[in-house]
C-alpha positions in Angstrom: -10.5 2.8 -1.4 -12.4 1.6 1.2 -11.4 -0.9 3.6 -11.9 -2.6 6.8 -10.6 -1.3 10.0 -7.6 -3.2 11.7 -6.5 -1.2 14.7 -4.9 2.7 15.2 -1.5 3.2 16.6 0.8 5.6 17.1 3.9 5.7 14.7 7.2 5.5 16.5 10.7 6.7 16.6 9.5 9.6 13.7 12.8 11.6 14.6 15.1 8.6 13.5 13.3 8.5 10.0 12.6 11.1 7.4 8.9 12.5 9.0 10.4 15.7 10.2 11.8 16.3 6.2 8.4 16.1 4.9 6.2 17.0 8.4 4.0 20.4 6.7 3.4 17.6 3.6 1.5 15.2 6.1 -2.1 15.7 7.0 -5.0 13.8 8.3 -6.7 11.4 5.9 -3.3 10.8 3.4 -2.7 7.2 2.7 0.4 5.7 3.6 2.1 2.4 2.7 3.7 -0.2 4.6 7.3 -2.1 4.2 9.9 -4.2 5.6 13.2 -2.7 7.3 15.3 -5.5 7.0 18.0 -4.0 8.8 16.1 -3.8 12.1 13.3 -6.5 11.2 10.6 -3.5 11.6 7.9 -2.6 10.1 8.2 0.9 8.4 5.7 3.1 7.1 6.0 5.2 4.0 4.3 8.3 3.1 4.8 9.1 -1.2 5.0 12.5 -3.0 5.7 12.7 -7.0 9.3 12.4 -6.2 10.2 10.2 -3.8 9.0 8.1 -0.9 9.5 9.0 2.9 9.7 6.6 5.7 7.9 8.3 8.5 8.3 6.1 11.3 7.7 2.6 12.0 4.9 0.3 13.8 5.9 -0.9 17.5 6.2 -4.4 17.7 3.3 -5.3 19.3 1.4 -3.4 16.8 3.6 -4.6 13.8 3.0 -8.5 15.3 0.6 -9.7 12.1 1.5 -6.9 9.3 5.5 -8.3 9.6 4.7 -11.7 8.9 2.8 -10.6 6.0 5.3 -8.0 4.6 8.5 -10.2 5.5 6.6 -12.9 3.0 7.3 -10.5 0.2 3.5 -8.3 0.3 4.7 -5.0 0.1 3.6 -1.8 -1.3 0.5 -2.5 -4.0 0.3 -6.3 -3.0 0.2 -5.7 0.7 -3.3 -6.4 1.9 -2.5 -3.5 4.2 -2.6 0.3 3.9 -2.7 3.5 6.4 -4.3 6.6 6.8 -2.9 9.3 8.7 -5.6 9.8 11.6 -3.9 12.5 14.0 -1.2 14.9 13.9 0.2 17.0 16.9 2.4 19.6 16.0 2.4 20.5 20.4 3.9 17.7 21.5 7.8 16.8 22.0 7.3 12.7 22.6 8.4 11.7 18.9 6.0 8.6 19.9 2.9 10.4 20.3 2.8 13.0 17.1 1.4 10.8 14.4 -1.2 7.7 14.6 -2.3 5.6 11.9 -5.4 3.9 11.3 -4.3 0.3 9.7 -7.0 -0.8 7.1 -7.2 -4.1 5.2 -7.8 -3.3 1.6 -10.9 -4.9 0.1 -10.3 -8.0 -1.6 -11.6 -7.4 -5.5 -12.4 -11.1 -6.2 -14.3 -11.6 -2.8 -17.7 -11.7 -4.5 -16.2 -13.8 -7.6 -14.6 -16.4 -4.8 -17.9 -16.4 -2.6 -20.2 -17.0 -5.8 -17.8 -20.0 -7.7 -18.1 -21.5 -3.6 -21.8 -21.3 -3.6 -21.8 -22.5 -7.3 -19.7 -25.7 -6.0 -22.0 -26.4 -3.2 -24.7 -26.3 -5.2 -23.5 -28.4 -7.8 -22.6 -31.0 -5.1 -25.9 -30.8 -3.1 -27.3 -31.5 -6.5 -25.2 -34.5 -7.2 -26.1 -36.1 -4.1 -29.8 -35.6 -4.5 -29.5 -37.7 -7.9 
Protein backbone atom coordinates (compact mmCIF):
# COMPACT_ATOMS: atom_id res chain seq x y z
CA UNK A 1 0.00 0.00 0.00
CA UNK A 2 1.55 3.27 -1.10
CA UNK A 3 0.94 6.38 0.90
CA UNK A 4 1.94 10.00 1.12
CA UNK A 5 4.63 10.95 3.62
CA UNK A 6 3.19 12.94 6.54
CA UNK A 7 5.98 13.02 9.14
CA UNK A 8 8.63 10.97 10.89
CA UNK A 9 8.98 10.84 14.66
CA UNK A 10 10.27 8.83 17.58
CA UNK A 11 7.86 6.76 19.67
CA UNK A 12 7.62 7.81 23.29
CA UNK A 13 7.37 5.76 26.51
CA UNK A 14 8.07 2.37 24.93
CA UNK A 15 9.04 0.93 28.34
CA UNK A 16 5.55 1.75 29.64
CA UNK A 17 3.85 -0.32 26.95
CA UNK A 18 4.44 -3.71 25.27
CA UNK A 19 7.43 -2.85 23.05
CA UNK A 20 9.99 -4.86 25.02
CA UNK A 21 7.67 -7.87 25.08
CA UNK A 22 7.75 -8.03 21.27
CA UNK A 23 11.10 -6.27 20.69
CA UNK A 24 12.66 -9.09 18.67
CA UNK A 25 9.63 -9.14 16.38
CA UNK A 26 9.82 -5.42 15.57
CA UNK A 27 11.73 -4.74 12.35
CA UNK A 28 12.40 -1.75 10.14
CA UNK A 29 9.68 -1.76 7.49
CA UNK A 30 6.95 -3.25 9.70
CA UNK A 31 3.50 -1.73 9.28
CA UNK A 32 1.92 -0.16 12.37
CA UNK A 33 -1.51 1.21 13.20
CA UNK A 34 -2.70 4.02 15.45
CA UNK A 35 -5.33 4.16 18.13
CA UNK A 36 -6.56 6.31 20.98
CA UNK A 37 -5.59 5.68 24.60
CA UNK A 38 -8.74 7.17 26.12
CA UNK A 39 -7.32 7.02 29.65
CA UNK A 40 -4.52 9.41 28.80
CA UNK A 41 -5.81 11.21 25.67
CA UNK A 42 -2.80 9.98 23.71
CA UNK A 43 -2.27 8.45 20.29
CA UNK A 44 -0.81 4.98 20.78
CA UNK A 45 0.94 2.86 18.18
CA UNK A 46 0.07 -0.80 17.61
CA UNK A 47 2.12 -3.69 16.28
CA UNK A 48 0.07 -6.76 15.41
CA UNK A 49 0.97 -10.39 15.03
CA UNK A 50 -1.24 -13.41 14.39
CA UNK A 51 -2.35 -13.66 18.02
CA UNK A 52 -2.53 -10.18 19.50
CA UNK A 53 -2.30 -6.44 19.03
CA UNK A 54 0.48 -4.84 21.12
CA UNK A 55 0.80 -1.19 22.07
CA UNK A 56 4.48 -0.42 21.48
CA UNK A 57 4.53 3.28 22.34
CA UNK A 58 2.81 6.59 21.89
CA UNK A 59 3.26 9.69 19.81
CA UNK A 60 4.40 12.87 21.54
CA UNK A 61 1.76 15.54 22.00
CA UNK A 62 3.32 17.65 19.22
CA UNK A 63 3.50 14.75 16.78
CA UNK A 64 -0.07 13.65 17.56
CA UNK A 65 -1.87 17.02 17.33
CA UNK A 66 -3.59 16.44 14.01
CA UNK A 67 -3.86 12.66 14.22
CA UNK A 68 -5.49 12.63 17.67
CA UNK A 69 -8.56 14.57 16.52
CA UNK A 70 -9.14 12.19 13.61
CA UNK A 71 -8.77 9.09 15.77
CA UNK A 72 -10.87 10.63 18.54
CA UNK A 73 -13.64 11.17 15.98
CA UNK A 74 -13.82 7.40 15.56
CA UNK A 75 -11.46 6.74 12.66
CA UNK A 76 -9.31 3.89 13.96
CA UNK A 77 -7.67 0.79 12.55
CA UNK A 78 -8.69 0.20 8.91
CA UNK A 79 -10.76 3.40 8.77
CA UNK A 80 -7.89 5.61 9.90
CA UNK A 81 -6.35 7.69 7.15
CA UNK A 82 -2.89 7.19 8.68
CA UNK A 83 -0.61 4.21 9.09
CA UNK A 84 2.95 3.87 10.30
CA UNK A 85 6.12 2.15 9.14
CA UNK A 86 9.02 1.40 11.49
CA UNK A 87 11.93 3.44 10.08
CA UNK A 88 14.52 3.07 12.84
CA UNK A 89 15.20 0.62 15.65
CA UNK A 90 18.09 0.91 18.08
CA UNK A 91 19.33 -1.74 20.48
CA UNK A 92 22.17 0.52 21.61
CA UNK A 93 20.55 3.45 23.37
CA UNK A 94 19.05 3.36 26.83
CA UNK A 95 16.75 6.32 26.18
CA UNK A 96 13.30 4.82 25.73
CA UNK A 97 12.19 7.80 23.62
CA UNK A 98 14.96 7.34 21.02
CA UNK A 99 14.77 3.60 20.32
CA UNK A 100 11.97 3.43 17.74
CA UNK A 101 11.23 5.83 14.94
CA UNK A 102 8.12 5.73 12.76
CA UNK A 103 7.26 7.23 9.40
CA UNK A 104 3.61 8.29 9.42
CA UNK A 105 1.93 8.03 6.04
CA UNK A 106 -1.46 9.10 4.74
CA UNK A 107 -3.36 6.28 3.06
CA UNK A 108 -4.20 6.72 -0.58
CA UNK A 109 -7.89 7.38 -1.13
CA UNK A 110 -9.24 4.51 -3.23
CA UNK A 111 -11.96 6.77 -4.60
CA UNK A 112 -9.61 9.67 -5.37
CA UNK A 113 -9.65 9.25 -9.16
CA UNK A 114 -13.41 8.61 -9.22
CA UNK A 115 -14.01 11.79 -7.21
CA UNK A 116 -11.93 13.99 -9.48
CA UNK A 117 -13.43 12.44 -12.59
CA UNK A 118 -16.94 13.12 -11.28
CA UNK A 119 -15.94 16.70 -10.36
CA UNK A 120 -14.50 17.22 -13.86
CA UNK A 121 -17.72 15.88 -15.42
CA UNK A 122 -19.80 18.16 -13.18
CA UNK A 123 -17.77 21.22 -14.17
CA UNK A 124 -17.98 20.27 -17.85
CA UNK A 125 -21.78 19.98 -17.60
CA UNK A 126 -22.00 23.39 -15.86
CA UNK A 127 -19.83 24.99 -18.54
CA UNK A 128 -21.83 23.38 -21.32
CA UNK A 129 -25.10 24.58 -19.80
CA UNK A 130 -23.85 28.16 -19.63
CA UNK A 131 -22.78 28.08 -23.29
CA UNK A 132 -26.28 27.25 -24.48
